N, C-alpha and C positions, 0 to 999 in steps of 0.2 A: 504490499499500500503505501501511494507517495506521499509527501508530505500536503498538508490542507493548505485550501487557503479563503481568506477571510470574505466575505460578500459583503455590502452593506446598501439597505434598499430607500427609497423613498417613496412614497405617493401621488396624488395627483385629483383633484377633482374637476368634468370637466363636465361643463352640461350647457347644456345650446335652445333656445327660443321653442316652444312648441311648432310643431309636433314631437314628442319624445320618443318617438320610436327606436330600438337600440339600432333596427341596421342604418337609421339615419348615420347613427356617431362611425359607424363602418363606414358609409360611403363619406363622411366627411374627414376621414386619415387617407382613405384612398385619395381623393383629391387633392389633400393638402402633397399626399407626395409626388403627385404628380406635375407639382408647381416646381419641385426642387429647387425650393427656394432657398437662401445661405441668410442667416438673420445674425445680425453684429452682436457680439454680446459684452463684455468689458476689456479695453484694451486692445489690442489685435487678435486678441481669442471670435471665430466664427462659428455657428451650430447650425446645424441641419436635419432634418431627418430621413435618416440610413433606407437600407433595407427593409420594405414592408410586406409581410405577410396575413394572409387571410386562414382564419385556424376557427375550430368549436372547444368549447369549455366540454367541460364532464357532462354536464347536462344539457349539451346540444345548440347552449347559446353561443351567439357570433363572438368570435374576439378579435381581433388585431397584435399581431406579435412583430416587432422591428427594432431599431435600435436610433440611437441620439449619436450627431457622429459630430466632430468639435476639433477645432483645427488652428494654425493660427493664420491668417490670411496677411501677409508680407507683403510690406510697398517697399519697393527696391528703389525708388524716387527719393527717399528719405534720405540725410545722410548716414556714413556710413560710416564703420573706427576702425585703423587699422591698428591693432594691440600691441604688435611688431614694434611700429615705430612711435604709438601712442599717440596716436595724433588722426588727424579726419582723412578719409581715405583721399586722394586727389583724383583729376580726371581718368588718368590712365590707369589706375587701379580698378577705378566703377566701371572701366571698357569692357574689363576682364570679367567682371559677373553674369553669368547665367543661369538662369535659376528657370528652366521650362512652366508656365502659367498654371498646365496639370495636376503640379507637384507642390505639395502645401504640407509646411513640416510641423511637428507635436503632433501629430495623428493620434485622436483620442475616441473609443466610441466603448458606448454600455448599451444590453438591450433591454428594452421593455415588454411588456405584455397590459391592453388594451380591455378590458370586462366592459362590452356595450350593455350588459344587464348589474346597473351600479355606476356606470359610465365612470370607471377610477381608471387610471394607469398606475401601475406599479412597476420600478424599472430599479436595475442595481447604479448605485448612485455612485461605487468606491469601487475596484477591481484591482490590486497591485498600483500599479502608476494609472491608471485608467479614470478621471475621475470627473464626473458630470452632476450636478447638485441637481436635486428638484424645482429648485428655483429658476439655475441659468436651462433646464427644461423648460419651464412654464415660460420664458425668455423667447425662447426658438416657438413654439409653438405659436404664444399669442402674437408674434411675430408672421407667422403664417399662415393664423386662420383671420387676420385682422386684413389679409389680400381681399382688393374689393370684388375677386372673382368669386370664392369662397364666402362672405357677405354677404351678397346675393342672392344665391342658393340657402344660406343656414341662420343669419343673420349673427350677432354678437355672443362669440361664445365667450364665458367666465370661465377661469382657472383659479384653485384655489391649491395650496401646495398643501397636503394634510398635513396638523400639528402632532404634536405629539399629544397620546390624548390625557397625561395627569396636566396638562397644563391649564386645561379650562378650569380639573377640580382645584389645581393651584390657587389660581384665578381668585373662583370663589369662595376659597376656604383663607384669603390673605385676613391676618390679624387686623381687627378693625378696616374692613374695603370701605375705601371711602369715596370712588368715583369705580364706574362700572358703566361700559362703551360694549354695545354689539350694534354691528352693523352685519344685514344679512342682504345677501345678492339671492336669486330666487333659485329657491332651490327645487329641483323634478320632481314632479308629482308621481313617480315610481318609488322615491325612496322610502325609507324602512319602518314611518311612525304614518300612521293618524293625521298629529301636530302637523309635519310635512305637509300633506297633500291639504293640509286647511290652509295654512300659510300660503304657501303656494297661489292658491285659487284666489284666499283675499286679497295678496297683490295682485293678483290679475286685472283682479274686478276693478281695482285703482289703479291700473296700468300703471303701478310703480314699479321702476326700473330697483329699485333700494328700500330695505326698511333701516330705518336705525332708534334704536334707544339711549338713550343715558340716562344714570341717576346717576346722583349727586346724594354725597348723606347728610344725615341731620347735624348741625353742630356736636363733635366728639360723640355719638353715637354711635356708627358704624353702618353700614348696608345689610339686610337682610335678604337679599334677591326669594322674591314668590318664586314656588312650583311653575309658574307658566312663564320668567324672566327666565326660570334654569331650563324649560324645553327649549325657549328660544336662542339661548347661548350655545347650546348644543347643535340648533340645526346652523348657529354663524361659524362654528369653528370648522366646519368643512362646507360652508357658502359665505364667507365676509369674511368678519372675525372678532377676537371678544379680544378687548383688552381691560384691565381693571391697574387700580390708583390703590397701596393700601399701606398700611404701618404706621406708624408715631411719626410726626414733625420731623422729628429729629434723625429716625430712619426711613426714609420714603422708599416703598419697591415697585416697580413698574412690571410690567407684564404682558406678553401680548398671543397670541397664538402665530402670528406673525412672523414671530423672530424666533420661536421652539419648531422647526419640524420634523413629524415623526420620521427616527433614522431607525432601524433595524439593523440586525447583523447575525449571519448566520455563516459556520461553515463548509465547505465542502472540498472534495479529491475531485481533482480536473483527472487523475488518471480511473477513477471508476465510475465517476458521473457526470452526467452534462450539462453545460452549466442553464442551459433554457428547462430544462425538466428541475434543477433547483429555483431558477425564480418561479416557475409557473405554482408550485409547493409554497413557495414561500409568499407571494403574491395574494392565495387564496388563504395563509394563515395573518396576513394584515387586512385584507376584509374584511374579516371575520372578525378581528378587533375592531376596526371604525363601526364595523355594523352594533355591537355589543359598548 
C-alpha cells in the first residue's frame, strides 16, 4: 500500500430563478462549458471550467462531473528583470523571449461534482500543490454565468460558498449577542424544509430579490433570537449570509458565515483508490451534513 494523500473539500450552493428543474442546472453547466471563458482571478492568475462530463447519481438523478483550471496569464509586454545582471532586461534580451501563446505556466486543476438534485457543487480544494479555493471557484463561475448568452436563458445565478456548519451556532451562541444581521437571497423551493419553500414563495410574491433582517439589542440585555429568526438564519447561511457582533465592549467579537467556509478533509491512497470516486463519496457525506 502506498503513502496516503490528504484531500481538502469545499462546497457551493448554486441557485437560479424559476423554473428550478434539475435538468436546467445541467444545461447551465453544458452551455457554460461551451463558452470556454477565462475569468481573471487575483494578480496574474486566471481560472476557467475544464472538462465536463454528464453522469448519474446512484438514485438516478443527474450530476455533472468537471474540473476547475487555474494558471498564470503571463503578460510578456511588461518589464522583465535579469537576475544575473541585477537590472532590468534590455531590448536585446527581450527579443530572446519566445513563449508560445497556447502554453500557460503554473497550471493547477481540481475536480468537482455538481448535484442537480439539491443544486450543490462539491469540489476538491487542495490536493498536494493544486489549490483552488471554493471562493475562487465562485469567482470563476460567477464570471461565466454573468455572460449575456447565459443570462438571457437562465437569468441571474446566485452562488454562495457553503460555510462551516458550526459558524452559525457560534454566532447565535455569542455571549451577549448585540447585533444580528441576516441576508437571504431566494432559496430554491425544492430545498430541505417547508420553511424554505414558504420563504421563497413569500419573496416571489413580493418580487423581492433579497430579504434582510437586522436586530439590535436593548442596551445591555443581549439578543434572544426567536425560533423563526433562527430558521431564517439557517436558510441564509446557504442562501446569503449571517453575521453577528457580540461580547463586551472591551472584547468585541465579530463573526460572519462568509468568512468561514466549510472545509472537510480525508485521506486516500492513489495507488488503490480513484480520486473521482473518493470525491463522490465524500461529496455525499458533505451534502448530508448540509441537509442536517
